[in-house]
C-alpha positions as CSV (number, residue, x, y, z in Angstrom):
1,M,10.4,-5.2,-17.0
2,S,11.5,-1.7,-15.1
3,Y,8.5,0.4,-14.2
4,I,9.7,4.2,-14.4
5,Y,8.8,6.9,-11.9
6,H,8.6,10.4,-13.1
7,F,9.2,12.8,-10.4
8,N,7.5,15.9,-10.6
9,D,11.1,17.9,-11.1
10,G,11.4,16.3,-14.2
11,S,13.9,13.2,-13.1
12,Q,13.4,9.4,-13.2
13,L,13.6,6.7,-10.9
14,D,14.0,3.1,-12.1
15,I,12.1,0.6,-10.7
16,I,13.1,-2.9,-11.7
17,Q,9.8,-5.6,-11.3
18,D,9.4,-9.3,-11.0
19,L,6.9,-9.6,-13.3
20,N,7.7,-13.8,-12.6
21,G,6.5,-12.8,-8.8
22,N,9.4,-14.7,-7.4
23,S,9.9,-11.8,-4.8
24,G,6.3,-12.3,-3.0
25,I,2.9,-10.9,-4.4
26,G,4.2,-6.9,-4.1
27,S,7.2,-7.8,-6.9
28,T,5.2,-5.8,-9.6
29,V,4.6,-1.3,-9.0
30,W,1.1,-1.1,-7.5
31,D,-1.2,2.0,-8.2
32,S,-1.7,2.6,-4.3
33,S,2.4,2.6,-3.6
34,L,2.1,5.8,-7.0
35,I,-0.8,7.1,-5.3
36,L,1.3,7.4,-1.7
37,C,4.2,8.9,-3.9
38,K,2.5,11.9,-5.8
39,F,0.8,12.5,-2.3
40,F,3.8,13.1,-0.9
41,E,5.6,14.9,-3.7
42,K,1.9,17.3,-3.5
43,N,2.8,17.7,0.4
44,P,6.3,17.5,0.8
45,S,6.1,20.0,4.2
46,L,4.5,16.8,6.5
47,L,8.5,15.0,5.6
48,L,10.7,17.9,8.0
49,K,10.6,16.7,11.1
50,K,10.7,12.8,9.9
51,N,13.7,11.5,10.7
52,V,13.5,7.6,11.6
53,V,10.7,6.0,8.6
54,Y,9.8,2.7,8.3
55,E,7.8,1.0,4.9
56,L,5.3,-1.6,5.8
57,G,5.6,-4.5,2.7
58,S,8.0,-3.0,1.2
59,G,7.6,-4.9,-2.1
60,T,9.5,-3.5,-5.1
61,G,10.6,-0.1,-2.6
62,I,9.1,2.0,-4.7
63,S,7.5,3.8,-1.9
64,G,10.5,4.4,0.4
65,L,12.7,4.8,-2.1
66,V,10.9,7.7,-3.8
67,L,10.2,9.2,-0.3
68,G,13.7,9.3,0.1
69,M,14.1,11.1,-2.8
70,I,11.9,13.2,-1.7
71,M,13.3,13.9,1.6
72,E,16.8,14.2,0.2
73,N,15.8,17.0,-2.0
74,L,13.8,19.1,1.0
75,K,15.9,22.0,2.6
76,R,16.1,20.2,6.4
77,S,17.4,22.2,9.4
78,Q,18.9,19.6,10.6
79,T,21.8,18.2,9.9
80,K,21.3,13.9,11.0
81,K,20.3,11.9,8.9
82,V,17.1,10.7,8.0
83,Q,17.1,6.7,8.6
84,I,14.6,5.0,6.1
85,T,14.3,1.2,6.9
86,L,12.5,-0.8,3.8
87,T,11.1,-3.7,5.3
88,D,9.2,-7.5,3.7
89,K,9.7,-10.8,3.9
90,E,13.1,-12.3,3.2
91,V,11.5,-13.6,0.0
92,A,11.5,-9.5,-1.1
93,L,14.6,-8.9,0.0
94,S,16.7,-9.7,-3.2
95,L,14.5,-7.4,-5.4
96,I,14.0,-4.4,-2.8
97,K,17.9,-4.6,-2.7
98,L,18.5,-4.2,-6.3
99,N,16.6,-1.3,-6.3
100,L,18.1,0.4,-4.2
101,N,21.5,0.1,-4.9
102,N,20.3,1.2,-8.6
103,L,19.5,4.0,-6.7
104,L,22.7,4.7,-5.1
105,T,24.5,3.9,-8.7
106,K,22.8,6.8,-10.3
107,Y,23.8,9.6,-7.0
108,N,27.1,8.1,-7.2
109,S,26.1,6.5,-3.3
110,N,26.2,10.4,-2.6
111,L,23.1,11.2,-0.4
112,K,23.5,13.9,1.9
113,S,20.7,13.4,4.1
114,V,19.3,10.4,3.8
115,D,20.3,6.7,5.0
116,F,18.3,3.8,3.5
117,N,18.7,-0.1,5.3
118,V,16.8,-2.6,3.7
119,T,15.8,-5.7,6.4
120,K,13.3,-8.8,8.0
121,L,10.7,-7.5,9.2
122,D,8.1,-10.6,9.4
123,W,4.9,-9.3,11.6
124,L,4.2,-13.4,12.1
125,E,7.5,-13.4,14.6
126,K,7.9,-12.2,17.8
127,G,10.4,-10.4,19.8
128,V,11.6,-8.3,17.5
129,G,12.8,-5.2,18.5
130,Y,12.7,-1.8,16.3
131,D,12.9,2.0,16.8
132,V,10.1,3.6,17.4
133,A,9.3,5.6,14.3
134,D,8.0,9.1,13.5
135,L,6.7,7.7,9.9
136,I,5.6,4.5,8.9
137,I,4.1,3.6,5.4
138,L,2.1,1.1,4.1
139,T,0.8,0.3,0.8
140,D,-2.1,-2.8,0.4
141,C,-1.4,-4.2,3.3
142,V,-4.9,-4.5,4.5
143,H,-6.5,-7.5,2.3
144,W,-5.7,-10.8,4.3
145,E,-7.3,-11.4,7.6
146,N,-5.1,-13.8,9.1
147,L,-2.6,-11.1,9.1
148,F,-4.9,-7.9,10.5
149,D,-3.8,-8.5,14.2
150,P,0.4,-9.4,13.6
151,L,0.2,-6.1,11.3
152,I,-1.5,-4.2,14.1
153,E,0.5,-5.4,16.4
154,T,3.9,-4.4,14.7
155,L,2.6,-0.9,13.8
156,S,1.9,-0.9,17.6
157,N,5.5,-1.8,18.7
158,L,6.9,1.2,15.6
159,S,4.7,3.5,16.8
160,Q,4.2,6.1,19.1
161,K,1.4,8.4,21.0
162,S,2.1,11.9,20.0
163,V,5.3,11.1,17.5
164,T,4.4,8.9,14.6
165,E,2.6,9.5,11.9
166,I,1.4,6.5,9.8
167,Y,-0.3,6.4,5.6
168,L,-1.9,4.0,4.7
169,V,-3.0,3.4,1.5
170,Y,-5.0,0.7,0.1
171,E,-7.2,-0.4,-2.9
172,Q,-10.5,-1.4,-2.4
173,R,-11.3,-5.7,-2.8
174,N,-13.2,-6.6,-0.6
175,F,-15.2,-3.9,1.7
176,D,-16.1,-6.2,4.5
177,C,-13.1,-7.4,5.4
178,E,-11.1,-4.0,4.7
179,A,-14.1,-2.8,7.7
180,K,-12.5,-5.7,9.5
181,F,-9.3,-4.0,9.8
182,F,-10.5,-0.8,10.6
183,I,-12.6,-2.1,13.2
184,K,-10.2,-3.4,15.1
185,L,-7.2,-0.7,14.5
186,S,-9.8,1.2,16.2
187,N,-8.8,-0.7,19.5
188,K,-5.0,1.2,19.9
189,F,-5.2,4.2,16.7
190,K,-7.2,7.1,15.5
191,F,-7.3,7.5,12.0
192,S,-9.1,10.0,9.0
193,L,-9.2,9.6,6.0
194,V,-7.2,12.3,3.7
195,N,-9.0,14.2,1.6
196,N,-9.2,14.3,-2.7
197,S,-8.0,17.8,-2.8
198,E,-4.7,16.7,-0.6
199,L,-4.1,14.4,-3.2
200,D,-2.1,14.4,-6.7
201,P,-5.1,15.3,-9.7
202,V,-3.6,12.8,-12.0
203,F,-2.7,10.1,-9.8
204,R,-5.8,9.9,-7.4
205,A,-8.9,6.8,-8.3
206,E,-12.1,6.4,-6.5
207,D,-11.3,2.7,-5.2
208,I,-8.4,3.7,-3.5
209,F,-7.9,5.7,-0.3
210,V,-5.4,7.0,1.3
211,F,-5.4,7.2,5.4
212,K,-3.5,8.5,7.8
213,I,-3.2,6.7,11.7
214,E,-2.0,8.1,15.2
215,K,-1.2,5.6,17.8
216,K,-4.0,6.7,20.3
217,I,-3.1,5.2,23.6
């Protein structure tokens, strides 16, 4: 079953979902992803100088794919293509690749400003090397306390002070658990809540929060 994402310009992107959950817990489109997508549609200037982008826990890939299409349509001064890497555990990669292939087929693989990559990134695995990003996005990744330390370590490995901006969106499910994540996060990162006025007027919710995060050490 597909989810049809509607861009503000009237174009659409079909996202195939795995309703049986065989591709992992992120195999359907979650509200947090939609809020992140619409946030960047409203604020495309945030993407103008971003060239190396990672999505962690991509699930269906919707956030990274929508972000890529926003960046494809920006009037950028750089001639170098943006590198967008969608990452998740091995079990999710087939679904992400399927949605990426559908996007590339729709545009006849004729994207002038963006190159997409899909790769495995398990936060629990050590010694995996990737380029430093200037933008990282992730949604609904703060609900499992056993993954807090490896997630923060992964963010640290992919980021650099004064270079990388991170946008995290999550739906509040367990306040005490999520508070522990931010306490741990504060050891290496500073963060601030994005004001509701910066969000899409329709795609927002009282229990879904958007945070901007930057490395402080």
